[in-house]
N, C-alpha and C positions, 0 to 999 in steps of 0.2 A: 240176309242183309248184314253187312259188316258194321262195326262201330264207326268207321270212317264214312260209309254211306249214310248211316243214321245221322251223324253230325252234319253232313252236307245238306240233308233234307231238313234238319231241325237245328239250325246254327245256334239257337238259344241254349243248347246243351254242349257247346264247343269246349267249355272248360271241364266237363266231366272226364274222368279217366277212362281210358280204353277198356280196361278190365271191368270197371263198374258198368259201363254201357253194355259190354258183352254179356255180363251176368243178367242184366235186365232183358236183353234181346233173347237170351236162352230161355228165361222164365216165360216171357210172352209167347214164344214159339210153342211151348208145351200146352198152352191154352187155346191153340188154334189148329184147325185141320187144314193143311195147305191145299189138299185136293178139293175140299168144299169151298174154300175162299178163292181158288183159281187165280185169275188175273188181279184180284183185289188183295191177295195175300200180303204183298210187300207193303202196301199202304196201311192195311189193318195192323200188321206186325209193328210198323213204325209208330202208329198212333197208340197202340196198347203199351208199347215200350215207353213212349213219351209220357203217357198218363201215369204209369207206375213210377217212373223216375220223378215226376213232379210231386206225386203223393209222398214218396220217400223223402224227398228234399224238404217238403213242407213239414212232415212229421219230425225230421231231424231238427229243423229250425224251432219247432214247438218244444221239443225235448231240451233244446239249448236255451230256453227262456223266452222265446217269442210267444206271443199270445195268439191262439186261434181266434179269428174274428168271426163270430156268429151273430153279430148284430144286424138288424134289418135297416138301420138308418144311421148315418154318421154325417156330421157337419164340422167343417173346419173353415173358419172365416166365412167368406161368401159362397163357398163350394159345399154342396150337399149331395150325398150319394145314398140312394135307397136300393135295397135288395128285396126281392120278392120273398115273402114268407113261404110261399108254395115252392119256390126254387130251393130254399134252405131245407125244407122238408124232403124234397126229392133227392137232394144231396145226402141227407141223413139216411134215406131209405136205399139208395143205390150209389155205391162208390163211383161208378162210371160218370155220374152226373157232377162230380166234384171238380173236374177239369174240362176245358174245351176239347182236349185230346180225347178224353173218355166219351164225351158227348158225340164227337164225330165218329169215334170207333163204334159206338152204339148204333148210330144212323147207318153206317156202312154194314154193320152186322145184320141189321134188318134187311138191307138191300141184298145181301148175300144169301139170306134165308137160313141162318144158323139155327133158328128155333129158340126154344126156351133155354135160359141160362140161370142157374141158381146162384145167387149172390150171398 
């Protein structure tokens, strides 16, 4: 997958630099066996890259002064949002649970039958 193909599939990353996307694509490819993933490789590769980019961007924002939000409930005016404590714990235990890309990668990984992964 090229950075251009990645950005076409995930337009939310369209402002990322080509070199940065390529670096994350290369890193993700080292964590996957293309022969085992077969026809699902490109999708899994893109999902893992998107997950890792999202985490990196989130960590960069936190390092630049943004606060990581680990609260379970928040209310602003008439709008209230609750998050499951179980989900927060799952995210703490397994980094793949921290993004929707990681969650989908994890589902696809089970489908492919990769087996156990140490996190």
